[in-house]
N, CA, C and O atoms as a GROMACS GRO file, in nm:
protein
  532
    1UNK      N    1  -2.218   5.821  12.032
    1UNK     CA    2  -2.087   5.782  11.985
    1UNK      C    3  -2.096   5.743  11.837
    1UNK      O    4  -2.184   5.665  11.799
    2UNK      N    5  -2.007   5.795  11.756
    2UNK     CA    6  -2.006   5.766  11.612
    2UNK      C    7  -1.943   5.630  11.583
    2UNK      O    8  -1.860   5.580  11.658
    3UNK      N    9  -1.987   5.572  11.472
    3UNK     CA   10  -1.934   5.445  11.425
    3UNK      C   11  -1.892   5.457  11.280
    3UNK      O   12  -1.942   5.543  11.207
    4UNK      N   13  -1.802   5.371  11.238
    4UNK     CA   14  -1.759   5.363  11.099
    4UNK      C   15  -1.792   5.224  11.048
    4UNK      O   16  -1.748   5.124  11.105
    5UNK      N   17  -1.869   5.217  10.940
    5UNK     CA   18  -1.902   5.089  10.878
    5UNK      C   19  -1.847   5.088  10.735
    5UNK      O   20  -1.819   5.193  10.677
    6UNK      N   21  -1.834   4.970  10.681
    6UNK     CA   22  -1.788   4.956  10.542
    6UNK      C   23  -1.897   4.882  10.465
    6UNK      O   24  -1.929   4.767  10.494
    7UNK      N   25  -1.952   4.950  10.367
    7UNK     CA   26  -2.058   4.895  10.283
    7UNK      C   27  -2.004   4.776  10.202
    7UNK      O   28  -1.886   4.775  10.168
    8UNK      N   29  -2.088   4.677  10.172
    8UNK     CA   30  -2.043   4.563  10.092
    8UNK      C   31  -1.976   4.602   9.959
    8UNK      O   32  -1.882   4.534   9.916
    9UNK      N   33  -2.022   4.709   9.895
    9UNK     CA   34  -1.957   4.754   9.770
    9UNK      C   35  -1.813   4.797   9.796
    9UNK      O   36  -1.723   4.767   9.717
   10UNK      N   37  -1.790   4.865   9.906
   10UNK     CA   38  -1.654   4.908   9.941
   10UNK      C   39  -1.569   4.788   9.981
   10UNK      O   40  -1.449   4.784   9.952
   11UNK      N   41  -1.630   4.690  10.046
   11UNK     CA   42  -1.556   4.567  10.078
   11UNK      C   43  -1.510   4.501   9.948
   11UNK      O   44  -1.397   4.453   9.939
   12UNK      N   45  -1.598   4.498   9.848
   12UNK     CA   46  -1.559   4.443   9.717
   12UNK      C   47  -1.443   4.522   9.657
   12UNK      O   48  -1.349   4.463   9.603
   13UNK      N   49  -1.449   4.655   9.666
   13UNK     CA   50  -1.339   4.738   9.615
   13UNK      C   51  -1.209   4.703   9.685
   13UNK      O   52  -1.104   4.690   9.621
   14UNK      N   53  -1.215   4.688   9.816
   14UNK     CA   54  -1.095   4.656   9.894
   14UNK      C   55  -1.043   4.517   9.863
   14UNK      O   56  -0.922   4.497   9.855
   15UNK      N   57  -1.132   4.421   9.846
   15UNK     CA   58  -1.089   4.285   9.811
   15UNK      C   59  -1.020   4.284   9.675
   15UNK      O   60  -0.918   4.217   9.658
   16UNK      N   61  -1.076   4.357   9.580
   16UNK     CA   62  -1.013   4.368   9.448
   16UNK      C   63  -0.875   4.433   9.460
   16UNK      O   64  -0.779   4.388   9.397
   17UNK      N   65  -0.866   4.535   9.539
   17UNK     CA   66  -0.740   4.605   9.560
   17UNK      C   67  -0.637   4.516   9.629
   17UNK      O   68  -0.517   4.527   9.602
   18UNK      N   69  -0.682   4.427   9.716
   18UNK     CA   70  -0.589   4.339   9.788
   18UNK      C   71  -0.513   4.247   9.693
   18UNK      O   72  -0.401   4.207   9.723
   19UNK      N   73  -0.572   4.213   9.578
   19UNK     CA   74  -0.502   4.129   9.482
   19UNK      C   75  -0.421   4.211   9.382
   19UNK      O   76  -0.315   4.166   9.336
   20UNK      N   77  -0.468   4.330   9.348
   20UNK     CA   78  -0.398   4.414   9.252
   20UNK      C   79  -0.281   4.490   9.313
   20UNK      O   80  -0.176   4.506   9.251
   21UNK      N   81  -0.301   4.538   9.436
   21UNK     CA   82  -0.199   4.619   9.502
   21UNK      C   83  -0.205   4.596   9.653
   21UNK      O   84  -0.262   4.677   9.726
   22UNK      N   85  -0.147   4.486   9.699
   22UNK     CA   86  -0.156   4.452   9.842
   22UNK      C   87  -0.106   4.562   9.936
   22UNK      O   88  -0.162   4.582  10.043
   23UNK      N   89  -0.002   4.633   9.897
   23UNK     CA   90   0.052   4.740   9.982
   23UNK      C   91  -0.049   4.854   9.996
   23UNK      O   92  -0.072   4.904  10.106
   24UNK      N   93  -0.110   4.894   9.886
   24UNK     CA   94  -0.211   4.999   9.889
   24UNK      C   95  -0.330   4.955   9.972
   24UNK      O   96  -0.379   5.030  10.056
   25UNK      N   97  -0.376   4.833   9.949
   25UNK     CA   98  -0.488   4.777  10.026
   25UNK      C   99  -0.458   4.782  10.176
   25UNK      O  100  -0.542   4.824  10.255
   26UNK      N  101  -0.338   4.738  10.214
   26UNK     CA  102  -0.301   4.734  10.356
   26UNK      C  103  -0.300   4.873  10.417
   26UNK      O  104  -0.344   4.891  10.530
   27UNK      N  105  -0.249   4.972  10.344
   27UNK     CA  106  -0.244   5.108  10.397
   27UNK      C  107  -0.383   5.168  10.414
   27UNK      O  108  -0.411   5.234  10.514
   28UNK      N  109  -0.469   5.145  10.317
   28UNK     CA  110  -0.606   5.197  10.328
   28UNK      C  111  -0.678   5.130  10.444
   28UNK      O  112  -0.743   5.196  10.524
   29UNK      N  113  -0.668   5.000  10.451
   29UNK     CA  114  -0.735   4.927  10.559
   29UNK      C  115  -0.682   4.968  10.696
   29UNK      O  116  -0.760   4.984  10.790
   30UNK      N  117  -0.551   4.984  10.708
   30UNK     CA  118  -0.493   5.026  10.836
   30UNK      C  119  -0.544   5.164  10.877
   30UNK      O  120  -0.574   5.187  10.994
   31UNK      N  121  -0.553   5.256  10.782
   31UNK     CA  122  -0.603   5.389  10.814
   31UNK      C  123  -0.750   5.383  10.856
   31UNK      O  124  -0.790   5.449  10.952
   32UNK      N  125  -0.830   5.305  10.786
   32UNK     CA  126  -0.971   5.293  10.823
   32UNK      C  127  -0.986   5.235  10.964
   32UNK      O  128  -1.071   5.279  11.040
   33UNK      N  129  -0.903   5.139  10.997
   33UNK     CA  130  -0.908   5.081  11.132
   33UNK      C  131  -0.863   5.184  11.237
   33UNK      O  132  -0.921   5.191  11.346
   34UNK      N  133  -0.762   5.263  11.204
   34UNK     CA  134  -0.716   5.367  11.295
   34UNK      C  135  -0.827   5.470  11.317
   34UNK      O  136  -0.852   5.510  11.431
   35UNK      N  137  -0.892   5.511  11.211
   35UNK     CA  138  -1.002   5.608  11.222
   35UNK      C  139  -1.116   5.548  11.305
   35UNK      O  140  -1.171   5.615  11.392
   36UNK      N  141  -1.149   5.424  11.278
   36UNK     CA  142  -1.258   5.357  11.350
   36UNK      C  143  -1.234   5.356  11.501
   36UNK      O  144  -1.328   5.364  11.579
   37UNK      N  145  -1.108   5.346  11.541
   37UNK     CA  146  -1.073   5.334  11.683
   37UNK      C  147  -1.051   5.468  11.753
   37UNK      O  148  -1.036   5.471  11.875
   38UNK      N  149  -1.050   5.578  11.679
   38UNK     CA  150  -1.018   5.708  11.737
   38UNK      C  151  -1.131   5.807  11.709
   38UNK      O  152  -1.150   5.850  11.596
   39UNK      N  153  -1.205   5.843  11.812
   39UNK     CA  154  -1.322   5.929  11.792
   39UNK      C  155  -1.286   6.069  11.744
   39UNK      O  156  -1.367   6.135  11.679
   40UNK      N  157  -1.166   6.116  11.774
   40UNK     CA  158  -1.124   6.246  11.720
   40UNK      C  159  -1.107   6.237  11.568
   40UNK      O  160  -1.144   6.330  11.496
   41UNK      N  161  -1.051   6.126  11.522
   41UNK     CA  162  -1.038   6.107  11.377
   41UNK      C  163  -1.174   6.088  11.311
   41UNK      O  164  -1.198   6.137  11.201
   42UNK      N  165  -1.262   6.016  11.379
   42UNK     CA  166  -1.399   6.001  11.326
   42UNK      C  167  -1.465   6.138  11.310
   42UNK      O  168  -1.526   6.166  11.207
   43UNK      N  169  -1.451   6.221  11.410
   43UNK     CA  170  -1.510   6.355  11.403
   43UNK      C  171  -1.450   6.437  11.289
   43UNK      O  172  -1.517   6.522  11.231
   44UNK      N  173  -1.325   6.412  11.258
   44UNK     CA  174  -1.258   6.485  11.150
   44UNK      C  175  -1.315   6.451  11.012
   44UNK      O  176  -1.296   6.527  10.917
   45UNK      N  177  -1.386   6.339  11.002
   45UNK     CA  178  -1.438   6.296  10.872
   45UNK      C  179  -1.546   6.389  10.816
   45UNK      O  180  -1.581   6.378  10.699
   46UNK      N  181  -1.598   6.480  10.897
   46UNK     CA  182  -1.692   6.579  10.846
   46UNK      C  183  -1.638   6.721  10.861
   46UNK      O  184  -1.714   6.818  10.867
   47UNK      N  185  -1.508   6.731  10.868
   47UNK     CA  186  -1.442   6.861  10.880
   47UNK      C  187  -1.379   6.895  10.744
   47UNK      O  188  -1.263   6.864  10.718
   48UNK      N  189  -1.459   6.960  10.658
   48UNK     CA  190  -1.413   6.994  10.523
   48UNK      C  191  -1.283   7.074  10.532
   48UNK      O  192  -1.277   7.179  10.596
   49UNK      N  193  -1.179   7.024  10.468
   49UNK     CA  194  -1.049   7.089  10.470
   49UNK      C  195  -0.952   7.030  10.571
   49UNK      O  196  -0.836   7.068  10.574
   50UNK      N  197  -1.000   6.937  10.653
   50UNK     CA  198  -0.912   6.872  10.751
   50UNK      C  199  -0.794   6.808  10.677
   50UNK      O  200  -0.813   6.734  10.580
   51UNK      N  201  -0.675   6.838  10.722
   51UNK     CA  202  -0.555   6.774  10.670
   51UNK      C  203  -0.508   6.817  10.533
   51UNK      O  204  -0.412   6.760  10.481
   52UNK      N  205  -0.572   6.916  10.472
   52UNK     CA  206  -0.530   6.955  10.336
   52UNK      C  207  -0.390   7.015  10.334
   52UNK      O  208  -0.326   7.020  10.229
   53UNK      N  209  -0.344   7.060  10.449
   53UNK     CA  210  -0.209   7.117  10.456
   53UNK      C  211  -0.102   7.009  10.476
   53UNK      O  212   0.015   7.040  10.500
   54UNK      N  213  -0.143   6.883  10.468
   54UNK     CA  214  -0.055   6.766  10.480
   54UNK      C  215   0.006   6.749  10.619
   54UNK      O  216   0.106   6.680  10.635
   55UNK      N  217  -0.053   6.810  10.720
   55UNK     CA  218  -0.004   6.793  10.856
   55UNK      C  219  -0.070   6.673  10.924
   55UNK      O  220  -0.031   6.636  11.035
   56UNK      N  221  -0.168   6.614  10.860
   56UNK     CA  222  -0.238   6.495  10.910
   56UNK      C  223  -0.213   6.380  10.812
   56UNK      O  224  -0.157   6.400  10.704
   57UNK      N  225  -0.254   6.262  10.849
   57UNK     CA  226  -0.233   6.144  10.764
   57UNK      C  227  -0.324   6.144  10.641
   57UNK      O  228  -0.296   6.078  10.542
   58UNK      N  229  -0.431   6.220  10.650
   58UNK     CA  230  -0.528   6.222  10.540
   58UNK      C  231  -0.594   6.359  10.530
   58UNK      O  232  -0.587   6.441  10.622
   59UNK      N  233  -0.658   6.381  10.416
   59UNK     CA  234  -0.733   6.505  10.393
   59UNK      C  235  -0.879   6.470  10.369
   59UNK      O  236  -0.911   6.366  10.311
   60UNK      N  237  -0.967   6.558  10.415
   60UNK     CA  238  -1.111   6.539  10.401
   60UNK      C  239  -1.168   6.654  10.319
   60UNK      O  240  -1.133   6.770  10.338
   61UNK      N  241  -1.256   6.618  10.226
   61UNK     CA  242  -1.329   6.721  10.154
   61UNK      C  243  -1.466   6.666  10.115
   61UNK      O  244  -1.486   6.545  10.103
   62UNK      N  245  -1.557   6.758  10.095
   62UNK     CA  246  -1.690   6.718  10.052
   62UNK      C  247  -1.685   6.672   9.906
   62UNK      O  248  -1.602   6.718   9.829
   63UNK      N  249  -1.773   6.584   9.872
   63UNK     CA  250  -1.796   6.544   9.733
   63UNK      C  251  -1.888   6.653   9.679
   63UNK      O  252  -2.010   6.637   9.674
   64UNK      N  253  -1.827   6.764   9.638
   64UNK     CA  254  -1.898   6.890   9.613
   64UNK      C  255  -2.021   6.877   9.523
   64UNK      O  256  -2.128   6.928   9.558
   65UNK      N  257  -2.007   6.811   9.409
   65UNK     CA  258  -2.121   6.806   9.317
   65UNK      C  259  -2.241   6.738   9.381
   65UNK      O  260  -2.355   6.775   9.352
   66UNK      N  261  -2.218   6.641   9.466
   66UNK     CA  262  -2.327   6.573   9.534
   66UNK      C  263  -2.372   6.649   9.659
   66UNK      O  264  -2.490   6.651   9.693
   67UNK      N  265  -2.276   6.711   9.725
   67UNK     CA  266  -2.307   6.789   9.845
   67UNK      C  267  -2.410   6.897   9.813
   67UNK      O  268  -2.504   6.919   9.890
   68UNK      N  269  -2.393   6.964   9.699
   68UNK     CA  270  -2.484   7.071   9.660
   68UNK      C  271  -2.624   7.019   9.623
   68UNK      O  272  -2.718   7.097   9.611
   69UNK      N  273  -2.635   6.889   9.606
   69UNK     CA  274  -2.765   6.826   9.579
   69UNK      C  275  -2.827   6.772   9.708
   69UNK      O  276  -2.934   6.710   9.704
   70UNK      N  277  -2.762   6.796   9.821
   70UNK     CA  278  -2.816   6.752   9.949
   70UNK      C  279  -2.773   6.614   9.991
   70UNK      O  280  -2.828   6.558  10.086
   71UNK      N  281  -2.674   6.558   9.924
   71UNK     CA  282  -2.624   6.425   9.956
   71UNK      C  283  -2.498   6.442  10.041
   71UNK      O  284  -2.402   6.507   9.999
   72UNK      N  285  -2.498   6.385  10.159
   72UNK     CA  286  -2.388   6.403  10.255
   72UNK      C  287  -2.273   6.306  10.226
   72UNK      O  288  -2.244   6.215  10.304
   73UNK      N  289  -2.209   6.328  10.111
   73UNK     CA  290  -2.097   6.244  10.068
   73UNK      C  291  -1.966   6.319  10.085
   73UNK      O  292  -1.958   6.440  10.067
   74UNK      N  293  -1.863   6.243  10.121
   74UNK     CA  294  -1.731   6.297  10.149
   74UNK      C  295  -1.626   6.213  10.080
   74UNK      O  296  -1.652   6.101  10.036
   75UNK      N  297  -1.505   6.268  10.070
   75UNK     CA  298  -1.392   6.193  10.013
   75UNK      C  299  -1.270   6.211  10.100
   75UNK      O  300  -1.246   6.317  10.158
   76UNK      N  301  -1.194   6.106  10.108
   76UNK     CA  302  -1.075   6.103  10.191
   76UNK      C  303  -0.954   6.075  10.101
   76UNK      O  304  -0.956   5.982  10.021
   77UNK      N  305  -0.852   6.155  10.116
   77UNK     CA  306  -0.727   6.142  10.041
   77UNK      C  307  -0.618   6.103  10.142
   77UNK      O  308  -0.604   6.167  10.246
   78UNK      N  309  -0.543   5.999  10.110
   78UNK     CA  310  -0.441   5.947  10.201
   78UNK      C  311  -0.304   5.995  10.154
   78UNK      O  312  -0.258   5.960  10.045
   79UNK      N  313  -0.239   6.076  10.236
   79UNK     CA  314  -0.115   6.144  10.193
   79UNK      C  315   0.000   6.050  10.166
   79UNK      O  316   0.074   6.073  10.070
   80UNK      N  317   0.021   5.945  10.244
   80UNK     CA  318   0.137   5.861  10.216
   80UNK      C  319   0.120   5.785  10.084
   80UNK      O  320   0.219   5.751  10.020
   81UNK      N  321  -0.002   5.758  10.044
   81UNK     CA  322  -0.024   5.698   9.912
   81UNK      C  323  -0.001   5.800   9.801
   81UNK      O  324   0.057   5.768   9.697
   82UNK      N  325  -0.046   5.923   9.824
   82UNK     CA  326  -0.025   6.029   9.726
   82UNK      C  327   0.125   6.049   9.700
   82UNK      O  328   0.165   6.073   9.586
   83UNK      N  329   0.205   6.039   9.805
   83UNK     CA  330   0.350   6.058   9.791
   83UNK      C  331   0.412   5.951   9.702
   83UNK      O  332   0.520   5.971   9.647
   84UNK      N  333   0.344   5.839   9.687
   84UNK     CA  334   0.392   5.731   9.602
   84UNK      C  335   0.319   5.728   9.468
   84UNK      O  336   0.328   5.630   9.394
   85UNK      N  337   0.248   5.835   9.436
   85UNK     CA  338   0.170   5.847   9.313
   85UNK      C  339   0.059   5.743   9.306
   85UNK      O  340   0.019   5.700   9.198
   86UNK      N  341   0.009   5.703   9.423
   86UNK     CA  342  -0.105   5.611   9.431
   86UNK      C  343  -0.224   5.694   9.477
   86UNK      O  344  -0.250   5.710   9.596
   87UNK      N  345  -0.296   5.745   9.379
   87UNK     CA  346  -0.402   5.841   9.408
   87UNK      C  347  -0.536   5.769   9.423
   87UNK      O  348  -0.612   5.756   9.327
   88UNK      N  349  -0.563   5.722   9.543
   88UNK     CA  350  -0.690   5.658   9.573
   88UNK      C  351  -0.775   5.749   9.658
   88UNK      O  352  -0.724   5.831   9.735
   89UNK      N  353  -0.907   5.734   9.643
   89UNK     CA  354  -1.001   5.808   9.725
   89UNK      C  355  -1.095   5.709   9.793
   89UNK      O  356  -1.139   5.611   9.734
   90UNK      N  357  -1.123   5.739   9.917
   90UNK     CA  358  -1.223   5.665   9.991
   90UNK      C  359  -1.346   5.756   9.996
   90UNK      O  360  -1.339   5.868  10.046
   91UNK      N  361  -1.456   5.706   9.943
   91UNK     CA  362  -1.580   5.783   9.939
   91UNK      C  363  -1.670   5.730  10.050
   91UNK      O  364  -1.691   5.609  10.062
   92UNK      N  365  -1.723   5.822  10.128
   92UNK     CA  366  -1.806   5.780  10.241
   92UNK      C  367  -1.918   5.880  10.264
   92UNK      O  368  -1.917   5.992  10.213
   93UNK      N  369  -2.014   5.835  10.342
   93UNK     CA  370  -2.130   5.918  10.378
   93UNK      C  371  -2.136   5.930  10.529
   93UNK      O  372  -2.087   5.845  10.603
   94UNK      N  373  -2.198   6.038  10.571
   94UNK     CA  374  -2.226   6.053  10.714
   94UNK      C  375  -2.376   6.051  10.732
   94UNK      O  376  -2.449   6.133  10.675
   95UNK      N  377  -2.421   5.958  10.812
   95UNK     CA  378  -2.563   5.945  10.843
   95UNK      C  379  -2.585   6.011  10.979
   95UNK      O  380  -2.564   5.948  11.083
   96UNK      N  381  -2.627   6.135  10.978
   96UNK     CA  382  -2.632   6.216  11.100
   96UNK      C  383  -2.729   6.162  11.205
   96UNK      O  384  -2.700   6.168  11.324
   97UNK      N  385  -2.843   6.111  11.162
   97UNK     CA  386  -2.942   6.068  11.261
   97UNK      C  387  -2.894   5.949  11.344
   97UNK      O  388  -2.935   5.934  11.459
   98UNK      N  389  -2.808   5.865  11.287
   98UNK     CA  390  -2.754   5.750  11.361
   98UNK      C  391  -2.607   5.768  11.398
   98UNK      O  392  -2.546   5.679  11.458
   99UNK      N  393  -2.550   5.883  11.361
   99UNK     CA  394  -2.409   5.913  11.387
   99UNK      C  395  -2.319   5.801  11.335
   99UNK      O  396  -2.236   5.745  11.408
  100UNK      N  397  -2.338   5.771  11.206
  100UNK     CA  398  -2.259   5.665  11.144
  100UNK      C  399  -2.195   5.715  11.016
  100UNK      O  400  -2.255   5.786  10.935
  101UNK      N  401  -2.070   5.677  11.002
  101UNK     CA  402  -1.998   5.699  10.878
  101UNK      C  403  -2.001   5.567  10.802
  101UNK      O  404  -1.977   5.460  10.858
  102UNK      N  405  -2.032   5.576  10.674
  102UNK     CA  406  -2.040   5.457  10.590
  102UNK      C  407  -1.941   5.471  10.474
  102UNK      O  408  -1.958   5.557  10.388
  103UNK      N  409  -1.839   5.388  10.473
  103UNK     CA  410  -1.748   5.385  10.359
  103UNK      C  411  -1.825   5.316  10.247
  103UNK      O  412  -1.868   5.202  10.261
  104UNK      N  413  -1.842   5.386  10.135
  104UNK     CA  414  -1.924   5.337  10.026
  104UNK      C  415  -1.844   5.290   9.906
  104UNK      O  416  -1.896   5.214   9.823
  105UNK      N  417  -1.720   5.333   9.895
  105UNK     CA  418  -1.639   5.291   9.782
  105UNK      C  419  -1.496   5.339   9.793
  105UNK      O  420  -1.465   5.435   9.864
  106UNK      N  421  -1.409   5.269   9.721
  106UNK     CA  422  -1.268   5.305   9.712
  106UNK      C  423  -1.233   5.301   9.564
  106UNK      O  424  -1.259   5.202   9.496
  107UNK      N  425  -1.174   5.408   9.516
  107UNK     CA  426  -1.143   5.415   9.372
  107UNK      C  427  -1.009   5.484   9.350
  107UNK      O  428  -0.969   5.573   9.424
  108UNK      N  429  -0.942   5.438   9.245
  108UNK     CA  430  -0.820   5.506   9.204
  108UNK      C  431  -0.860   5.635   9.134
  108UNK      O  432  -0.944   5.634   9.044
  109UNK      N  433  -0.802   5.745   9.176
  109UNK     CA  434  -0.841   5.877   9.128
  109UNK      C  435  -0.811   5.896   8.980
  109UNK      O  436  -0.884   5.967   8.911
  110UNK      N  437  -0.706   5.835   8.932
  110UNK     CA  438  -0.670   5.849   8.791
  110UNK      C  439  -0.785   5.798   8.704
  110UNK      O  440  -0.827   5.683   8.716
  111UNK      N  441  -0.833   5.883   8.616
  111UNK     CA  442  -0.942   5.845   8.528
  111UNK      C  443  -1.080   5.867   8.586
  111UNK      O  444  -1.180   5.843   8.519
  112UNK      N  445  -1.086   5.914   8.710
  112UNK     CA  446  -1.216   5.940   8.773
  112UNK      C  447  -1.215   6.084   8.824
  112UNK      O  448  -1.130   6.122   8.904
  113UNK      N  449  -1.312   6.162   8.776
  113UNK     CA  450  -1.317   6.302   8.814
  113UNK      C  451  -1.453   6.338   8.876
  113UNK      O  452  -1.502   6.450   8.859
  114UNK      N  453  -1.512   6.242   8.946
  114UNK     CA  454  -1.637   6.264   9.020
  114UNK      C  455  -1.754   6.299   8.930
  114UNK      O  456  -1.846   6.369   8.973
  115UNK      N  457  -1.751   6.252   8.806
  115UNK     CA  458  -1.859   6.280   8.713
  115UNK      C  459  -1.989   6.214   8.762
  115UNK      O  460  -1.986   6.099   8.806
  116UNK      N  461  -2.101   6.287   8.756
  116UNK     CA  462  -2.227   6.230   8.805
  116UNK      C  463  -2.275   6.110   8.724
  116UNK      O  464  -2.348   6.026   8.777
  117UNK      N  465  -2.235   6.100   8.598
  117UNK     CA  466  -2.280   5.989   8.515
  117UNK      C  467  -2.181   5.872   8.513
  117UNK      O  468  -2.203   5.774   8.443
  118UNK      N  469  -2.073   5.883   8.588
  118UNK     CA  470  -1.973   5.775   8.596
  118UNK      C  471  -2.034   5.656   8.671
  118UNK      O  472  -2.109   5.675   8.768
  119UNK      N  473  -2.003   5.535   8.628
  119UNK     CA  474  -2.059   5.415   8.690
  119UNK      C  475  -2.028   5.409   8.840
  119UNK      O  476  -2.113   5.367   8.919
  120UNK      N  477  -1.908   5.451   8.880
  120UNK     CA  478  -1.872   5.449   9.022
  120UNK      C  479  -1.960   5.546   9.101
  120UNK      O  480  -2.009   5.511   9.209
  121UNK      N  481  -1.979   5.666   9.049
  121UNK     CA  482  -2.064   5.764   9.117
  121UNK      C  483  -2.206   5.710   9.131
  121UNK      O  484  -2.266   5.722   9.238
  122UNK      N  485  -2.258   5.651   9.027
  122UNK     CA  486  -2.393   5.594   9.033
  122UNK      C  487  -2.401   5.484   9.137
  122UNK      O  488  -2.499   5.474   9.211
  123UNK      N  489  -2.298   5.400   9.143
  123UNK     CA  490  -2.295   5.292   9.242
  123UNK      C  491  -2.291   5.348   9.383
  123UNK      O  492  -2.361   5.298   9.472
  124UNK      N  493  -2.209   5.451   9.406
  124UNK     CA  494  -2.198   5.512   9.538
  124UNK      C  495  -2.331   5.576   9.578
  124UNK      O  496  -2.372   5.566   9.694
  125UNK      N  497  -2.398   5.641   9.485
  125UNK     CA  498  -2.528   5.702   9.515
  125UNK      C  499  -2.633   5.597   9.550
  125UNK      O  500  -2.716   5.620   9.638
  126UNK      N  501  -2.628   5.484   9.483
  126UNK     CA  502  -2.721   5.375   9.518
  126UNK      C  503  -2.690   5.324   9.658
  126UNK      O  504  -2.782   5.302   9.737
  127UNK      N  505  -2.563   5.305   9.689
  127UNK     CA  506  -2.524   5.261   9.823
  127UNK      C  507  -2.566   5.364   9.928
  127UNK      O  508  -2.610   5.328  10.037
  128UNK      N  509  -2.550   5.490   9.894
  128UNK     CA  510  -2.592   5.598   9.984
  128UNK      C  511  -2.741   5.585  10.016
  128UNK      O  512  -2.783   5.593  10.131
  129UNK      N  513  -2.821   5.566   9.910
  129UNK     CA  514  -2.964   5.549   9.930
  129UNK      C  515  -2.995   5.428  10.017
  129UNK      O  516  -3.086   5.431  10.099
  130UNK      N  517  -2.919   5.321  10.000
  130UNK     CA  518  -2.939   5.198  10.078
  130UNK      C  519  -2.918   5.222  10.228
  130UNK      O  520  -2.991   5.168  10.311
  131UNK      N  521  -2.819   5.302  10.263
  131UNK     CA  522  -2.783   5.316  10.405
  131UNK      C  523  -2.830   5.444  10.472
  131UNK      O  524  -2.841   5.450  10.595
  132UNK      N  525  -2.858   5.546  10.394
  132UNK     CA  526  -2.887   5.677  10.454
  132UNK      C  527  -3.028   5.727  10.431
  132UNK      O  528  -3.069   5.826  10.493
  133UNK      N  529  -3.102   5.666  10.347
  133UNK     CA  530  -3.238   5.720  10.320
  133UNK      C  531  -3.345   5.620  10.353
  133UNK      O  532  -3.464   5.649  10.336
   0.00000   0.00000   0.00000
């Protein structure tokens, strides 16, 4: 059975978001709790392209630049936030040997384009190493 955990770095991101944008924080947290409680949604977290047609509450895609380096990182886009021009991404990893999803960070998409040298990317990769290697 798969599990969803939230890394301390992502908890910090969410706590910061709770003071800056309580509505956004609440929506992200509610979706994570919904996913945590529904094994079909958990399974969807490694289904590249899931929800991209906006028929689901969220879309899943690989963190391509890292994926090609052998790092099992993913990103989640929440459609109801996108509709309000609140472009946040939840970055997570799948640890296949323990069947665990680890939320590693939450970031506002504006100004972040998944650059490998970006401080957020470096932080997520360190968190990935902490939990998956």
